[in-house]
N, C-alpha and C positions, 0 to 999 in steps of 0.2 A: 813582478817583472815578467813580461811575455817575450818569448823568442819568435823570430821570423826568419825565414830563409828565402832568398830570391834565386831561383834556378833558371838557367838559360835553356831555352828550348827552341825547337824548329817550328816554323810557321805552318808547315803541312800538318804536323801533329796537332798543333793548337787549333787550326781551322777545322780539322776533321772532328775533334771532340767538342768544340764550341757549337758545332751544328747539331750534335746529337744530345748534348746536355746530360751526360751520364750521372748516376748517383755515386760513382766511385771511378777511379782510374789508376793506371800504372804509369808513373813518370819513370821510364826505364833509361838505364845507362848502359851503352853497348859494351863497355870494358869489362864489367863484372869482376872487379878486383878491389876497388876502394870502398871501405865501409863508410856509410853515411851516419855521422854521429851528431850532426848540428842541431837536431830537434828532439824533443820529447813528444810522446803521443798527445795529439790534439793541438800541437803548435801549428802556426800558419806557415804553409809552403806556398810561395808566390811564383808566377810564371813571368819571365822576361823574354821577349823575342830576340832573335839574333840581330845584331847591328845590320843595317842602320835603323831598325825599328826599336829604338831604345826606350821601350815602355814596359811597364808592368800591366799585364792584360788579364789577369785572373789568378786563381790559386785553388787551394783546398786545404784540408786539415790532415796532418800527418798521422798515419796509423803505425807503420813500421817500415824498415828496410830489410830486404832479403835478397840473397843470391839465388836465382832460380834458373833452371834450364828453360830455354825458350818455349818448349812444349808445355811445361807447367804454367808459365806466365800466360800463354794463350788459352789454355784450358780454364784458368781461373778468371781471366778478364776479357778474352776474345776482343771484340772491337774497341773495348775500353782501353786497349793498348795504343789506340790512335791510328789504326789501319783497318781497311775494309775486310781483309782476310789474312789467314795464316801465312800464305805465300808472300804477301806484301810485307808482313811483319818481319819475316826471315830476311827478305831482301834488304829491308832498311837496316837491319843489324849487320848483315854481311857488308853492306856499303861502308859503314863506319869502321868495321873491323878489318876491311880489306881481305876478306876471306870468302869461302863458299861452302856449300853443303858437303862437298866431297871431303874437305879437310875438317869441318866442324858440323857434324850432322845435327847436333842439339847443343849449341853454345850456351854457356851460363852467362847471364846478364845481371846487372844490379837493378833492383826494383824498389822504387820509392812509392809506396802504396798510400794513396790519398782518398779520403772520403769527403762527401758533400762538396764536390768541386764547384767553382763559380767562374763565370766568364763575363768580363766587362764589355759593354758596347764600345765600339770604336771611339765614339766621342768622349768616353769616360776613362780611356786608358790613362794610367798614371806615369808621368815622366820618371825615369830612374833617379835615385837619390844623388845628391851632388857629389858624394864621395865615390861613386862608381868609377872604376878604372877600365879603360878600353881593353886591357889584357886579361880581364876576367873571363874564363872560358866556361866553367861549370856553374858558378854561382857564388853568393856571398851571404853571410849570416848577419842579422841585426837583432837588437833587443830593445825593449821599451825603457831600459835604463839609460839610453843615450838620446841626445836631442834628435839625431837623424832617425833613429829607430822609432821614437815616439811619434814623430811626424809621419813616417811611413805607415805606422799602425793606424793612426787616426785617419789617414787618407783611405786606406783599405776599409776600415770600419764604416766610414761614411758611405762608401759605395755599397757595402753589404746591407746597411740599413735602408738605403734607397731601393735596393733590389728586393728587399723583404726576404732575405735568405733565412729560411726557417730555423737553421741550426744556431743562429746567433741573434740575440735580442738587442734592441737599441740600448746602448749605454748612455749614462748621463755624460754630457760633455761639459768639461770644466774649463774655466779660464786659468791659464798658467803662464805668467810672464807675458801677458797680452797675446799669447798664442793658444789656440784651442787644441786640446788633446783629449783623446778618449781614455777612459779608465780601463786598464787591462782586465779582461774577463776570461775566466776559465770556462770552456765549453766542452761538451761531451757528445759530439755527433755520432750517430749510429754507424757501425761499419757495415759494409755490403757483403754480398754473396762471394765475390772474388776474394776479398780480404779474409773472409771466414775460411775459405778453402786453403789459402796459404797458411794462415795461422794454425789451423788444425794439422795440416801436413807437417809443418815445422815442429809443433808441440809433440807429435808422435814420432819424431825423428825419422820421418819418411818410411815408416814400417806399419803394416797392417796390425791393428790392435789385437786381432784374433789369431791370425795365421803367421804373423811375422814377415809376410811378403814384402820385399823391398823394390820390386819392379814398378817404378813410378807410374808408367802409363796405365797400369791396371788398378791403381789406388784412387779412392774417392773419399772426400770429406762428407760424412753422413751426419745429419741432424738427428739427435735422439728424439726430441720433440719437434716435429716438422715446423718449418717457418710458416706454413699455411695454417697451422694451429696455434699461432702466436709463440712458437719456439724461437728464441733469439739467436742471432749470429754470434754466440759466445763460444769460446773453446770448451767450456764446461758443458755445453749442449752439443758437443761434437765427438765423433769417433772417426779415425782413419781406417777404412775398410777396403779390402779387395772387392772388386765390382760385384762378384756373385754374392759375397757375404753382405754387401750393402743392400742388394736387392732382397735377400731373404730377411734382413733386419727390418727394412721398410715395410715388407708385406706380412710381418709378424711370425715368420717361421723360426726366428731365433731372437733372443734378447740377452741382456746383461742384468744380473741381479745386483742387490745392494752390496754384496761382497765382491763385486767385480768378477763373478763367475758366469760362464756362458751357459745358457739354457737353450736347447734345441727342441722344437715342437715335434710331437709324434705325427703331426699332419703331413710332414714331408714324405714319410713312408706311406701313409694312408692314401694321400692324393697322388703321389708320383711313383710309388712302388720302389723307391730307392733312397739315397741320401746317406749312404755309409760314410762317405768322406766328411759329411757335416756332423754326423752323430759322434765322430771321433773328437770333436771339440767340446762335447757336452760335459759340464762339470769342471772344466778347466778354467783357470784364471786368465784374465787378459795378459797377453804376452808382452804388450807394449803399453806404457802409460806416460803422460806428461810428467816432467820433473816437478813442476810447481803444483802443490796441493790444490790451489784455487782453480787450476786449469784441468784437473782430473774430472771424469764424468760426474755430473751432479746427481746425487741420490734422488733428489726431487724429480729430475727429468727421467732417470732410469725407472723410477716407480710409475711415472705416467706411462712410459712405454710398456711396462709389464702389465698394467691394468687396462690399457686402451688399445694396444696394437698386438701384443703377443698372443698367439693361439696355443696355449699350454696344453 
């Protein structure tokens, strides 16, 4: 059985993103209070426009839901939030919240993070299911265990096959009670850079792994093995670091060994004649780590960094 969720969205948000065709996006909720529990990772999240445009017009694959300050949501997704710039993003949120920057300089919003989004051509928009009620404001969940849910899943699936969406293969279509339905399929689309930033930030409890710094604007999600070197957007390939420590890590002036202890290169002193603040970290264990073992830094990636980047 596969779950689906149909979320109601604004035409401006949809039109902006459908014109840019991003690899991921943030379906944000201005309230920032209600936890989204309708889907598991990789389930289908679909877009329905506000009435009178009662159609399903696209969707994506659910990664996670997080409550994020607007600044972090913009830093992670930028225009993939559905606006051209940060100011427009803020103004759209203040409009819904009936607030302003004076009262809420960095409001917290709900973020439904989706990967591999898709957008249907106008001629391919899908009419809303027959059980949709006019008073639905946020959205409605379905699953393929029901007649309506199976029918909706099949309609979306057929569109994705037509569009040759790479994250989903063509399923066999079976006859069932004279109606054609697609067989539910588990897919695993890759997460993008924005989702990686959010997932690493949350896994490290919004604290720098080395210094313990909690000031969010100066924290960055670092890849242990760079994405350009085939390092994946996995939490186990990530560290949350203060900006200066991130720079030193990327340039090989510091690393983390297999015991999760920090090693600082003598090149800092030799090249720059200083570095006392950084040498204070040498030999110490990481001050912050993800709770789940599978999300903690991969020994394989750390070893790669030790051997290929670090200037010991």
